[in-house]
C-alpha positions as CSV (number, residue, x, y, z in Angstrom):
1,M,153.8,105.4,182.9
2,S,150.9,106.5,180.6
3,K,148.8,103.5,181.5
4,E,149.3,104.5,185.4
5,K,148.0,107.8,184.8
6,F,145.1,106.5,182.8
7,G,144.0,104.4,185.7
8,V,144.0,106.9,188.2
9,G,141.8,109.1,186.2
10,Q,139.0,106.9,185.6
11,S,139.0,106.1,189.5
12,I,138.7,110.1,190.1
13,K,135.7,110.2,187.7
14,Y,134.0,107.0,189.2
15,A,134.3,108.6,192.8
16,K,133.0,111.7,191.6
17,R,129.8,109.8,190.3
18,K,129.0,107.9,193.3
19,P,128.1,110.7,195.9
20,R,125.8,112.1,193.0
21,K,124.1,108.9,193.1
22,A,123.7,108.7,196.9
23,L,122.3,112.3,197.0
24,L,119.7,111.5,194.3
25,F,118.6,108.5,196.2
26,L,118.3,110.5,199.3
27,S,116.4,113.2,197.8
28,I,114.1,110.4,196.4
29,L,113.6,109.3,199.9
30,V,112.8,112.6,201.3
31,L,110.3,113.3,198.5
32,M,108.6,110.0,199.3
33,S,108.4,110.7,202.9
34,F,107.1,113.9,202.6
35,L,104.5,112.6,199.9
36,V,103.3,109.8,202.4
37,N,103.1,112.3,205.5
38,L,101.1,114.5,203.1
39,L,98.9,111.7,202.2
40,L,98.6,110.4,206.0
41,L,98.3,113.8,207.7
42,P,94.9,114.0,207.6
43,Y,94.3,110.6,209.2
44,I,96.9,111.1,211.8
45,E,95.4,114.6,212.7
46,K,92.0,112.7,212.8
47,Y,93.4,110.0,215.0
48,V,95.0,112.4,217.5
49,S,92.1,114.6,217.5
50,K,89.8,111.5,218.3
51,N,92.0,110.5,221.1
52,K,92.3,114.3,222.4
53,S,88.4,114.7,222.3
54,R,88.3,111.4,224.6
55,E,90.6,112.8,227.1
56,I,89.1,115.9,227.2
57,E,85.6,114.1,227.7
58,K,87.1,111.7,230.5
59,L,88.3,114.9,232.0
60,K,85.0,116.5,232.1
61,N,83.3,113.6,233.4
62,E,86.1,113.3,236.2
63,Y,85.7,117.1,236.9
64,A,81.9,116.6,237.0
65,L,82.3,113.9,239.6
66,L,84.7,116.0,241.7
67,S,82.2,118.6,241.8
68,I,79.8,116.8,243.1
69,R,82.0,115.4,245.8
70,M,83.2,118.9,246.7
71,E,79.7,119.9,246.9
72,R,78.7,117.2,249.3
73,M,81.8,118.0,251.5
74,N,80.7,121.6,251.5
75,K,77.2,120.6,252.5
76,G,78.8,118.5,255.4
77,I,80.8,121.4,256.5
78,E,77.8,123.5,256.4
79,D,76.0,120.8,258.6
80,L,78.7,120.7,261.2
81,N,78.7,124.5,261.1
82,L,74.9,124.4,262.1
83,K,75.4,121.8,264.8
84,D,78.5,123.8,266.1
85,D,76.4,127.0,266.1
86,S,73.2,125.8,267.4
87,L,73.9,122.8,269.6
88,Y,77.5,122.5,271.0
89,S,78.0,126.1,271.4
90,N,74.4,126.4,273.3
91,I,75.4,123.5,275.4
92,F,78.6,124.6,276.4
93,G,77.7,128.5,276.7
94,L,79.9,129.7,273.6
95,E,79.0,132.3,271.4
96,P,78.4,131.1,267.8
97,L,80.9,131.9,265.2
98,S,80.0,134.9,262.8
99,K,79.2,134.4,259.3
100,E,82.0,136.9,258.5
101,V,84.4,134.5,260.4
102,R,83.1,131.3,258.6
103,M,83.6,132.9,255.3
104,A,87.0,134.4,255.9
105,G,89.5,133.1,253.3
106,T,86.7,132.3,250.9
107,G,86.7,135.1,248.5
108,G,88.8,138.2,247.6
109,H,91.2,138.9,244.7
110,D,91.7,136.5,241.9
111,M,94.4,133.9,243.4
112,H,94.2,131.7,240.3
113,A,95.6,134.3,237.6
114,D,98.4,131.9,236.7
115,L,95.7,129.3,235.3
116,S,94.6,132.0,232.9
117,G,95.2,131.6,228.9
118,Y,94.5,127.8,228.7
119,E,91.7,126.3,226.7
120,Y,89.9,125.2,229.9
121,S,91.2,127.9,232.4
122,Y,87.6,128.4,233.7
123,L,87.3,124.8,234.9
124,L,91.0,125.1,236.5
125,K,89.9,128.1,238.2
126,T,86.5,127.1,239.2
127,T,88.0,124.0,241.0
128,N,91.1,125.7,242.6
129,A,88.6,128.2,243.9
130,K,86.3,125.6,245.4
131,L,89.2,123.6,247.0
132,K,90.5,126.8,248.7
133,A,87.1,127.6,249.8
134,L,87.0,124.1,251.3
135,E,90.2,124.2,252.9
136,A,89.4,127.4,254.5
137,K,86.1,126.3,255.8
138,I,87.7,123.2,257.1
139,Q,90.3,125.2,259.0
140,I,88.1,127.6,260.7
141,Q,85.6,124.5,261.6
142,Q,88.9,122.8,263.0
143,E,89.6,125.7,265.2
144,S,85.9,126.1,266.5
145,Y,86.1,122.4,267.5
146,K,89.3,123.1,269.6
147,R,87.3,125.9,271.3
148,I,84.5,123.3,272.1
149,D,87.4,120.8,273.2
150,N,88.8,123.2,275.4
151,K,85.4,124.2,277.1
152,V,84.4,120.3,277.0
153,K,87.8,119.9,279.0
154,L,87.1,122.6,281.4
155,V,83.5,121.4,281.9
156,A,84.7,117.9,282.5
157,N,87.0,119.2,285.3
158,K,84.2,121.1,286.8
159,I,82.0,118.0,286.8
160,A,85.0,116.1,288.4
161,S,85.6,118.7,290.9
162,I,81.8,119.7,292.0
163,P,81.0,117.8,295.2
164,A,78.7,115.0,294.1
165,I,78.8,112.1,296.3
166,Q,78.1,111.2,300.0
167,P,81.2,111.5,302.1
168,I,80.7,108.1,303.8
169,L,78.8,104.7,302.5
170,N,75.3,105.4,303.4
171,R,73.1,102.6,302.4
172,N,69.2,103.0,303.0
173,M,70.1,106.7,304.4
174,A,70.4,105.1,307.9
175,Q,73.5,107.1,309.0
176,I,71.7,110.6,308.6
177,S,71.2,112.2,312.0
178,S,70.7,115.9,311.3
179,G,70.3,117.9,308.4
180,Y,71.0,121.6,307.3
181,G,68.9,124.5,309.2
182,M,67.8,125.5,312.4
183,R,68.6,122.7,314.7
184,L,68.6,122.2,318.7
185,H,72.4,122.3,319.9
186,P,73.3,119.2,321.7
187,I,75.6,121.1,324.2
188,H,74.0,124.5,324.5
189,D,70.5,123.1,324.3
190,T,69.5,126.1,322.1
191,M,68.4,126.4,318.6
192,R,71.0,127.5,316.2
193,M,71.8,127.3,312.6
194,H,73.2,124.0,311.7
195,W,75.4,124.6,308.6
196,G,75.8,121.0,307.5
197,I,74.6,117.5,307.5
198,D,75.5,114.7,310.1
199,F,76.1,111.4,309.5
200,A,76.0,109.1,312.4
201,A,78.7,106.4,311.8
202,R,81.1,104.3,314.0
203,K,84.3,105.4,314.9
204,G,86.8,104.6,312.4
205,T,84.4,104.6,309.5
206,K,86.4,105.7,306.1
207,I,85.6,109.0,304.9
208,Y,85.9,109.9,301.3
209,A,86.4,113.2,299.3
210,T,83.2,114.1,297.5
211,G,84.9,115.8,294.4
212,D,88.5,116.5,292.9
213,G,90.2,119.3,294.7
214,T,93.4,120.1,297.0
215,I,93.6,119.9,300.6
216,E,93.3,123.4,302.0
217,Y,93.4,122.6,305.6
218,A,94.1,119.4,307.7
219,D,94.2,120.3,311.2
220,Q,92.1,120.6,314.5
221,D,90.4,123.0,316.3
222,Y,87.8,123.2,319.3
223,G,84.4,123.3,317.5
224,Y,85.4,121.0,314.3
225,G,87.9,119.1,316.2
226,K,90.3,117.3,313.7
227,H,88.8,118.6,310.3
228,V,89.6,118.7,306.7
229,I,88.8,121.3,304.1
230,I,88.9,120.7,300.4
231,D,89.2,123.5,297.9
232,H,87.5,122.1,294.8
233,G,88.0,125.1,292.5
234,F,85.1,127.0,290.7
235,G,84.1,128.5,294.1
236,Y,83.5,125.1,295.7
237,K,84.7,123.7,299.3
238,T,83.8,121.0,301.5
239,L,84.5,120.5,305.2
240,Y,84.7,117.3,306.9
241,G,84.5,117.8,310.7
242,H,85.1,115.6,314.0
243,M,87.4,113.2,312.7
244,S,89.3,110.7,314.7
245,K,92.0,110.5,311.9
246,M,93.3,112.4,309.0
247,T,95.1,110.7,306.2
248,V,95.9,113.7,304.0
249,H,97.7,116.8,304.7
250,K,97.9,120.6,303.4
251,G,98.5,121.0,299.5
252,Q,97.9,117.4,298.6
253,K,95.7,116.8,295.5
254,V,92.8,114.4,295.9
255,S,90.2,112.9,293.5
256,R,86.5,112.0,294.2
257,K,86.2,108.8,296.3
258,D,89.9,109.1,297.8
259,Y,90.2,108.0,301.2
260,I,90.9,111.1,303.5
261,G,90.4,109.9,307.1
262,D,88.2,108.3,309.5
263,V,84.8,109.0,311.5
264,G,85.3,110.4,315.1
265,S,84.1,112.6,317.8
266,T,86.8,115.3,318.2
267,G,85.9,118.9,319.0
268,A,82.3,119.8,320.1
269,S,80.7,116.7,319.6
270,T,78.3,114.4,321.5
271,D,78.9,111.0,319.7
272,P,80.8,109.5,316.7
273,H,79.6,111.2,313.4
274,L,80.8,113.2,310.5
275,H,79.8,116.8,310.1
276,Y,79.8,117.6,306.2
277,E,79.5,121.3,304.8
278,V,79.4,122.4,301.4
279,I,80.7,126.2,300.7
280,K,80.2,128.1,297.5
281,K,81.9,131.3,297.1
282,D,82.5,131.6,300.8
283,R,78.7,130.7,301.8
284,K,77.7,127.5,303.5
285,I,74.9,125.9,301.5
286,D,72.8,122.7,301.9
287,P,74.7,119.6,301.2
288,I,71.8,117.5,300.4
289,N,71.6,119.1,296.9
290,F,75.2,118.0,296.3
291,F,74.5,113.9,296.4
292,F,73.4,113.8,292.6
293,G,76.4,111.2,291.8
294,D,75.1,108.4,293.8
295,L,71.3,109.1,294.6
296,N,68.3,108.5,292.5
297,Y,65.4,110.8,292.9
298,S,63.5,108.8,295.2
299,E,66.8,108.3,297.4
300,Y,67.0,112.2,297.2
301,R,63.5,112.6,298.6
302,Q,63.9,110.2,301.3
303,M,67.0,111.8,302.4
304,M,65.2,115.2,302.3
305,D,62.2,113.7,304.5
306,I,64.9,112.4,307.0
307,S,66.9,115.6,307.0
308,N,63.9,117.9,307.9
309,R,62.5,115.4,310.2
310,I,65.3,115.4,312.7
311,K,65.6,118.7,314.6
312,R,68.5,118.0,316.8
313,A,72.1,118.3,315.8
314,M,74.9,116.1,317.0
315,D,77.5,119.1,317.3
């Protein structure tokens, strides 16, 4: 029994000595690690600092390039502003945007307070401020172009609507038989005001709309016979008289060069022809000034001469 007790005691003493050795070994490792870190720390800091400096230098270079690009963009926007105000606005009759409107959203209170407290807060704030200003200018310019675009569409619609071509094919001006002004009436044989231009043509010759519009009238009476009136909008109307046939009806939309009927001699007319009038704001004006879509200057002068030379009307 005594031998067994002695053996167990020895095992207990050995087990107590084992953790002490492990603790001593760990203490030595920690101490060595501390000494190594202490010795290497300056070199590590130097390495980290060097890499950080490189990154900072790279970021500074990138910022400088970004600033140059933003300045170029800003200059481009200013050039667009100038063209907008001095060219497009004048062409389309629009008031230039005021300086106050163009500068809206580019100043005010500090909107970048959340970027404060950093080593390079100034760079961050400056960059963000420039970007915000660019965004505001771009948005204002976009709104300005929308305004111009709407005006262009309106002008394009007006150009398409205003009478601009001859109502029949008139090669070499051979079809003009009477112009606008005082003319001898063929039936009453007295001098009367002739409110349009007469185009002599065979019965059945096709007649075309001279501009976009809506058919206001497509019927007949004693004077004009079968005739069509087109409301072109913008204060303009055209009348096509003495037709033998009408191919349109009231309320119908037509476009320039659409076929609307045939030449005839209905109503107060002596021979087949088309009587054509242009009406602006309820006043009948000389149609000869509304053929700019298919006449050059020399042809226009030729038509003027023929119109003034003939003093007898056909209706």
